[in-house]
N, C-alpha and C positions, 0 to 999 in steps of 0.2 A: 704337895709342892713345896710347902714350908719344910717340912721334915727333911726332905731330899736337899733343898737348898742349903739349910744349916749344916747338914753332913758334908755337903761337897764344898762349901767355902771353908769349913774348918779344914778339911782335908788338904786344900789349896793353901792354907796358911793365911786366909783373908778373914778378918774379923768383922763381922756384920752385926750391928745392933738389931734389936727387935724390930725397930721402927723402919730399918732399912729392909729387912726381910718381908715385913707387911707390904711395903712399896712394891717389891719385887713381885709379890704374889698378886697385888692388885694390877700390876701391868699384865702379867701372865693371865690372869681371868679375862681382862679386857682384849687381850690378843686372842684368846680361845674362842671368845663370844663373836668378836668381830669376823673372824676366819670363817664363821658360818655364812657370810654373805660377802666376803671379799677374800680373794686368795692371798693370804699373808705368809702362811707357812704349812708345811706337809707334817710338822711334829705338833700334835695337838693333846697328847696324853700329859696330864700335868708333871708327873715324875720325870718324863722325858724332856719337857719344856725347861725344867729345872736344871738338867744335867746338860743337855745338848745345846740349849740356847744360853740360859744364864751362867753355869759354871764354865763352859767354854769361852765365853766372852769376858767373864771375870777374871780368867787366868792371865789375861793381858795386863794386869795391874802388878803383876809379878815379873813381866818382861822388860819394862823400862819404867822409870819413876813418873807417874802421871800427875802428882799432886800439883795442883795450881796450874795445869797445863792447859793450852787450847787445844781441841783435838776435833778433827773432822772426820766423820765416817761417810766415806764414799761409796755411793750405790748402797744406802743403808737397808733398803726394802722395810722390813717390818722394826727396824731399830737396832739392828745387830751388826756389829758388836758395841755401838754407841751408848745405847740406853743403859745396858748392864754396867759398862765402865762407869757412867755417871752416876748410877745408884750405888756402886759400891764405892766410888770416890767422889763424894758431891762438890769438891773443890774444882773438878774439872770444867773448863768452860766449853760447852759441846755444841758442834754444828752437826745437824743430819742432813745429808744431801742425797736426794734420790730424784730420777728423771719423772717419776709417776705422781702427779699431783693428789690423786686419790689417797695414796699411801701417806704422803706428806700431810695432808688435812688430817687424816686419822691420829697420825703421831703428834701433830700440834694440839689437837683437842684432848687427847687422852693425857699427855703430858701436863697440859694446863690444869686438867681435873686432878690430877695426882700432886701438883704444886712442884712440878719437877720443871726447872728452868733449862730450856735448851732453843737454839736457832734451828728452825726446820725450814729447809729451802728446797723447792721444787725446780730443778735444772739439771741440764747435763754437765757432767763433771768437766768436760773439755771447753765448756761455755761459761762455767762459774768463775767470775772475776774476783778471786781472792788469792792472787799470787804470793806465795811465800809469807802468808800470815798465820800459819799455824805451826804450833811446837810438835804436833804428831798428826800424822794421817794414817787411817787404817781402814781395812775392807775386808769382808767375808764373802766368798763365793760370788764374786763378780766376773772375774776374767782371769786368763793365765798371766803369769807374773810380767811377761815382756810386754803386754798389752795394760795391765794394771799399773805399772810403774809410770807410764806416760799419763795416766790419769790422775795419780795421786802425788808423785814427787813434786810437781809444780806448786803444790799447795804449801809444802813444807819449807819453814825458813831454815837457813844455814845453821847446823848445829842440832837440828831437830831430827825426828824419826818418822821412817815410814814402815808401818807393821802389817805385813800381809800375811793373813791367816791361811794356812795351807794344811794338806793332809799328807798322804803318802808320797805324792808326786813333788814334794817340795824341792828336794835335791835336783831332779830333773828340770823342773821349771827355772831353778836358779840358773843352772848351765845355760838354758836357752835365754835367759834375760840378762847375762853378764854385760854385754855391750850395750843394752837399753839402759842399765842402772848407771854405767860409766858415763854414757852420753848426758844423762838426765842430772848428774851432779850427785849420785848416790854411791855410797860404799857399804858392802855387807859386812855386818859386825859379827853375826852368828845366826844358827838357826836354833830357836829356843823350842824345846819339846816338853809337853806335859800329857798327862793321860786323863782321857774323860771316858768313863763308861767302858773301861778295858781297851779302848782303842788310842793309839798314839796320835796326837795332834801337834802340828808344828807352826811356828811363827817365824818368818824370814825377817830378821830385824836389819832395817837399811837406814844408815845415818846419812844425813845430807851434809855433804863436804864442800860443794860448790854450788852456786847458783844455777838454776836450770836455764839453759839458752832459751832466748826469746822465741825462737822457731816452735818451741814445745808447750803445750800439747798442740798436735794437729787436729784436724777435723776427724771424728770418730771413724769414719768410713777408711780414712787413709790409715789410722792407727791400726785398725783391724786387717786390712789389706796388705799392709807393709810394715809389720811390727819392726821396732829397731833391733 
């Protein structure tokens, strides 16, 4: 895991100290161990964890300037992309948000043990009251963009960014979500692309240009039933 992470971070142009690499690997080992009794990830081989979890999420540090920024990871699951972002850029003020209390408890305990400071919150995104409080909202593998935008953009202050991690369907999802982004106060800047393990990964970079109207986000059942 250490060797792979070192090689991948260098390839991405992200400098990690030995202490940072050790922290990544301690988190990875805790993830693999806990996964034996809790469903956290389908990726459990150490080299794959380094590439498909750690390097994939670290790449966000090249997409926008995250230094000294407040970041919320919406639907963080086992802590991706938020934890690798924080380990790679310790100045980030991180909030990990997930609806499952068990996962949040594990993240809180694990990060405290590692001495990594983060706010770990168990709540549904559409119910968590932190409107326009963050410089950056990000999410990976949670929902299609037209749904995800309504969950994430309300958290972002005007001038901040929503970073949606997507794969091959990024352009298709972007077309589908154009109205939602406009209504919610977002403007697409670009689609950033990078390669992980031979596959193209994409991040839809949305800048918050206007406040999100007070009517949003709606209840999740409504968001899912009638996406903007």
